[in-house]
N, C-alpha and C positions, 0 to 999 in steps of 0.2 A: 388563744386561738381559734377555739371550736367557738367561741361567742362571736367573733368576725365572721366563721364561716356560716354560722346561723343568721345574723343581718346579713349577709348576700345573698341567703336564701329569699330573706323576706323582700331585701329591695329588686331580687327579680319577680318573686309575684306582685308587687305592687303596680311596675313598670310596667308589666301586662293588663292590672288594673284601670291604673290612671290613663294611659295610654287608650287604652278600648274605650274608655267613657269617655275620652276629649272628643275622640272620634265622631260621639252621638252629642256632646255637649257644644263642643269648640268648633268643629267643623261641620255638623249638621243643625245644629243651633236649636238643638230641643232640650229642653228644661226640664231632664229628668233628672234625680237624685236616686232611683231606684235601683242602682249598678248593683249595689253588694249582694242585693237577693236574687241574682243572678250567680254570684259569688257563690252565693251561699249552694244554690241549687247544684252547681258544678259539683262542690265539696260533699255534699249528702249524696247524690249520685252515686259518685264516685265511690262513697264507704260502704252504702248499700250496696252496689257491686262486688266488691271485695269483700266484703264480710259473708252474706248467703249466698254467692256465686263463684266467688274465687277468680274471678274474671281477670283473664292481664291488664297489669299496671295499664297499658296506653290503649290499650283498648278501654277499659274503665274511665280513664281522662279523657278519649274521647267523647267518648257517651255521657259525661258529665256537663261537658262542652254542647253538644246533640240537646240535649236535654233542655241545658241555657238558651241556647237558640231557639228550640219552638214554642220557648215556656213566652218569651220576649212577645210572641203574637197575644198571648192573653192580655200585656199591658199595652202593646203599639196596637192593634185594630182598633179596638173602642175608645184609645185616648189620644190617638193623634190625630184626630179630628180636631180638637182642642189647642192649643198654643196658647205660650207663654204661663202664669200665675195658675191658670187651672191643670195644664200640665203636670204640674209642679207637684200640686194640691194630689193630683189623680195618683203620680209613681211612691206620694209618701203613704199613701191610703194601702196602693197594694205593696207595698215593703210589710208595711205592718202588718196589715192583714194575713198574708201570707208566711209571715213569721210566727203570730199567732197557731196557724195551722198546724207547722212544723211544733211548734209546742206542745201541740194536744195531740201528736200521732205515736203511737206508742212502738210504729216499726222506728221512728225516725230518733229514740230515744230520751223523746219528749223534751221538758224543760230541763234535763240532765244533758240532756247531751247523746253526741252517739259517740260511744269507745269501741276499743277493741276493735279498732282496723288494723288489717295485718302491716306487719314492717317488711317493707318488700328489700331492704337493703340492709345487711347485717354487717356488724366489724364498725373499725375506727374511719373507714373512708365514708361512711354511709350522710354526714349534712355537706363534705367536698363534694360527692355524686350528686346532691341534691341540689346545691349552690350550681352546679356546674350545667345542670338539666335547666333548673330555674331562669340561669340567666340566658340559657341557649334561646328557649322558650319566649324571653320576654325580645331578644335581639330579633325574633324573625316576626314578633306580631309588631313591632317597629317598622321593620323593614318592609312588612306584608302592606301596612297603612298608609307608608310614604310611596310604596309601590299602586296603591290604589288612587291615592291624591294627586299624584303629579302626573296622572294620566286625563283622558275624555274625560273618565267619568268622576274624578275629581273637579272638574271646571260644572259639571253638571249638582253636584252637591251643593258649588258656593253659588251657582245662580239660584238654586230652590231657596236656601238661606236667606240671603241679600234681599230676593222678592218672592214672594214664593205664588204671589197673585200672577205678577208677570209670564213666570215659569208655565205657570197652568193655562195661561193665554196664546202660550204657545204651543200647547199641546201634547204637555211633557206631563205625566203620571208622579206629581207629588209628593203622594202617596204612599207607592211603592217606595220612591227611595228613602224617605225614613222610615220603612217599615226594613228595608235593606241595612241599612245604616245598626238600629237598634238590633237585629239580628245577626250582623255581624260582632258591634261590641258584647252583644252580650256570650256568644258565644266563643269570644275572646276570655271572656270575663269566667265564665264555667272551668273552661282548660285551669283558670289561673287557682281556682276553687279545688278542682281535683289533685295538684302538687300539692298541694296546702294540705289538704285529707291527709294524704300518704306521708309526711312529712310529722305533722303534727300527732295523726294515730287518735286524734281527739277534734272531735266539732262540736258547737253549743249554740243555740239560736241567739247569746248576748253577742255571741263574737260580728255577727249581721246588725247591728242595731243603728239607730239613725245615728250613729258617734263615728260610723263606718264610715257611714256617706257624708258626712263632713269633714273628716280623714281625705278622701277621694278628692270633693270638690277641693280641700285647701291645696292639693296637691297640681292639681291643673292651673288651678289662678293662679298659685305664686310661680310655679315652674312656666308657665306661659298658656295663655287658653287658643286654640287655633296655631298653636306651635306646633312641631313634629315631633322635638325634641325637649320640649317645655317639661311636658311630663317625667319623663328623664330624671330631671335635673330637680322637679320638684320633690319625685319620691324619693331619691338621694336624700334630700335635704330634711324633708318630712320623717322622714324614721331617724334621722341620725337626733335630732332637735329631743324627741324623746327618750333617747337614751342616754343623754346629756343629762336631761333631765332626772334619771333615774338614779344618778351618783349623789341626787339630795336623799334620799334615805327618805322618802315621804311615804303615808301609809297609803294605801290602795282606797282607801277612802276618801283622799287626796288626790290625788295622783288621776285617775279618770277625769272630775271634772277639771281638774288645771290644764291635760289636754285639750279638755274639749272650748274649752277657754282661748288657749293659744291658737288653735284651729282658726276659731270664729273670728279673734282677733285678725290673724292675717289676712282674710281673707276679705276682711272690711278694710283692713289698711293698704293692700292692693288693688283694691276698686277704687278707691277713692284716688290713691298716690302714684299708683304705677299700674294701671289698668290693661295692660301689654303682658306684665308677668315679668321675671327674669328675663327669660328669652323671646321677644317679641316675633311676630310670623315676620319672614323671610319677605324681603323687598321682591324676588321674584314668585314669590306667592301671592303677596298682596296683586301684583300686577294680573297674573293670570283669572283671580278671582273678581278683579276690576273690567 
């Protein structure tokens, strides 16, 4: 039972991550795959505040989200003036570069990772409480994104994504829309990182590498890019799949590359044969964007 409860914690965390990533890449049309680095910044910020300042868990998690929110400007300000493949390359460089910095800082534990994060919940109900909190935050994030996209601001986002030149010609500031999308999505990722740090009480740079980007991209594409519920379905499916593979008792040296191959293959298959994903954008949403 404990195994399934711990899996529910991960499901909540990854629904938050994939939904916020979908806000950037699916609804904003911004091809950045650096989302895991904001997940990492939230986790490290929360862990360091908990270890060195004994900050209240709620404030520490919110601070992690705030740092990710503000740090997104480091990527978005210089790189959002470009788009397409160039933006993707810039985001990869940003992610790998910042991870190298984390690996060489003693305060973050370097390549060995950051441990001794305080346990804020004692007893047998620990995983259950984290599962409830994780899934509750995921629900709030999904509903918040839904509220944002179903209002007037959602139509502005769709117009900017579909024809940025025409959008700018109407006197609207496309750069500010992009900045806000990046900041909101990254802030949510930072909050997910804070929950992750408190639950596992250990984080390392290896947990936020390119494989994490591939996993999030697969969740969004398979679930349905541009669909509000697509990332929810994609997250559940892609988290259950590796658990099924784990019963094969393969060595770790085989398991990690195999997961990468599966994620990449699923993205390619869905892009060619079902680009709308398992859950296509609703007709009502498509009509609004038109």
